[in-house]
C-alpha positions as CSV (number, residue, x, y, z in Angstrom):
1,M,-200.7,165.5,-105.0
2,T,-204.3,166.4,-104.3
3,I,-206.8,165.8,-107.1
4,N,-210.2,167.4,-106.9
5,I,-212.8,164.8,-107.7
6,D,-215.9,166.7,-106.5
7,Y,-217.4,166.8,-110.0
8,F,-216.6,163.1,-110.5
9,N,-218.3,162.2,-107.2
10,R,-221.3,164.4,-108.1
11,C,-221.6,162.5,-111.4
12,I,-221.5,159.2,-109.6
13,Q,-224.2,160.3,-107.2
14,T,-226.3,161.6,-110.1
15,L,-225.9,158.3,-111.9
16,E,-226.8,156.2,-108.9
17,S,-229.8,158.3,-108.1
18,A,-231.1,158.2,-111.7
19,F,-230.5,154.4,-111.9
20,D,-232.4,153.9,-108.6
21,Q,-235.3,156.0,-109.8
22,L,-235.3,154.1,-113.1
23,Q,-236.0,150.9,-111.3
24,L,-239.1,152.4,-109.7
25,V,-240.9,153.7,-112.8
26,N,-242.9,152.0,-115.6
27,Q,-241.1,151.6,-118.9
28,N,-244.0,153.1,-120.7
29,D,-243.8,156.4,-118.7
30,I,-241.9,159.3,-120.2
31,I,-240.1,159.7,-116.9
32,F,-238.5,156.3,-117.6
33,D,-236.9,157.8,-120.8
34,I,-235.7,160.8,-118.8
35,Y,-234.0,158.7,-116.2
36,R,-232.6,156.3,-118.8
37,S,-231.2,159.3,-120.7
38,A,-229.7,160.7,-117.5
39,C,-228.1,157.3,-116.8
40,V,-226.5,157.1,-120.3
41,K,-225.2,160.7,-120.0
42,E,-223.7,160.2,-116.6
43,F,-222.2,156.9,-117.7
44,E,-220.4,158.7,-120.6
45,I,-219.2,161.6,-118.4
46,I,-217.9,159.3,-115.7
47,L,-216.1,157.1,-118.3
48,E,-214.3,160.1,-119.8
49,Q,-213.5,161.6,-116.4
50,S,-212.2,158.4,-115.1
51,G,-209.4,158.3,-117.7
52,K,-208.5,161.9,-117.3
53,L,-208.4,161.8,-113.5
54,L,-206.5,158.5,-113.4
55,K,-203.9,160.0,-115.7
56,K,-203.4,162.7,-113.1
57,R,-202.9,160.1,-110.4
58,L,-200.4,158.2,-112.7
59,R,-198.2,161.3,-113.4
60,E,-195.7,160.3,-110.7
61,Y,-194.9,157.2,-112.6
62,F,-193.9,159.0,-115.8
63,S,-190.9,161.0,-116.7
64,S,-192.9,163.9,-118.1
65,N,-196.4,165.3,-118.5
66,K,-196.0,164.8,-122.2
67,A,-195.4,161.1,-121.7
68,I,-198.6,160.7,-119.7
69,D,-200.6,162.8,-122.0
70,R,-199.8,160.5,-124.9
71,I,-201.2,157.3,-123.4
72,T,-204.7,156.1,-124.5
73,F,-207.6,155.4,-122.2
74,K,-206.9,151.7,-122.3
75,D,-203.3,152.2,-121.5
76,T,-204.2,154.5,-118.6
77,F,-206.0,151.6,-116.9
78,R,-203.3,149.1,-117.9
79,Y,-200.7,151.3,-116.2
80,A,-202.9,151.7,-113.2
81,A,-203.0,148.0,-112.9
82,K,-199.3,147.7,-113.4
83,H,-198.6,150.1,-110.6
84,T,-201.2,148.4,-108.4
85,L,-203.6,151.3,-108.2
86,I,-206.3,149.0,-109.4
87,D,-206.4,145.2,-109.7
88,I,-206.4,143.3,-113.0
89,D,-210.1,142.4,-112.7
90,A,-211.1,146.1,-112.3
91,C,-208.8,147.0,-115.2
92,E,-210.6,144.5,-117.4
93,R,-214.0,145.8,-116.4
94,W,-213.0,149.4,-117.3
95,L,-211.7,148.3,-120.6
96,E,-215.0,146.4,-121.2
97,Y,-217.0,149.5,-120.3
98,R,-215.0,151.5,-122.9
99,D,-215.3,148.7,-125.5
100,N,-219.1,148.5,-125.0
101,R,-219.4,152.2,-125.4
102,N,-217.2,152.3,-128.5
103,N,-219.0,149.3,-130.1
104,T,-222.4,151.0,-129.7
105,A,-221.5,154.7,-129.9
106,H,-222.9,154.9,-133.5
107,D,-226.3,153.8,-132.2
108,Y,-227.5,156.3,-129.5
109,G,-230.9,154.6,-129.5
110,E,-232.6,151.9,-127.6
111,Q,-229.8,149.3,-128.0
112,F,-227.1,151.6,-126.7
113,A,-229.2,152.5,-123.7
114,E,-230.1,148.9,-122.9
115,I,-226.5,147.8,-123.1
116,T,-225.4,150.7,-120.9
117,L,-228.1,150.0,-118.3
118,K,-226.9,146.4,-117.9
119,L,-223.5,147.6,-117.1
120,L,-224.5,150.2,-114.5
121,P,-224.6,148.1,-111.2
122,N,-221.0,147.1,-111.6
123,F,-220.0,150.4,-113.2
124,I,-221.3,152.4,-110.2
125,T,-219.4,150.2,-107.8
126,D,-216.2,150.5,-109.9
127,A,-216.6,154.2,-110.2
128,K,-216.9,154.7,-106.5
129,A,-213.8,152.5,-105.9
130,L,-211.9,154.5,-108.6
131,A,-212.8,157.8,-107.0
132,K,-211.2,156.7,-103.7
133,I,-208.1,155.5,-105.5
134,I,-207.8,158.8,-107.5
135,E,-208.4,160.8,-104.3
136,N,-206.1,158.9,-102.0
137,G,-203.5,157.5,-104.4
């Protein structure tokens, strides 16, 4: 089954570019806030898309579409590890990304942004790897 991941890849590229630019600007400049906001937005989009796209890749392991539609984000990644689409360490990192997002989702301020920025180097690497897995199975 072919899964279109063009939008997912575009979001990864956007995140990577915004994060790279963020490293080059002064924290007191308004452009820093713009890049930081772009990073947070793309992080959230990629996180949500990763679960949806991975469910599509996992469909062949479930008896029905209803069965796969009922699983949670965390279980999606657990099943991916169970079926060796991703390794256990990657699964744990994805669950951590989700937990960090959920734990700070009520605070879309400075703290949320700073926590997200710390996750981005590994997150970008993991998102690229996941894109290949989703695309190639």
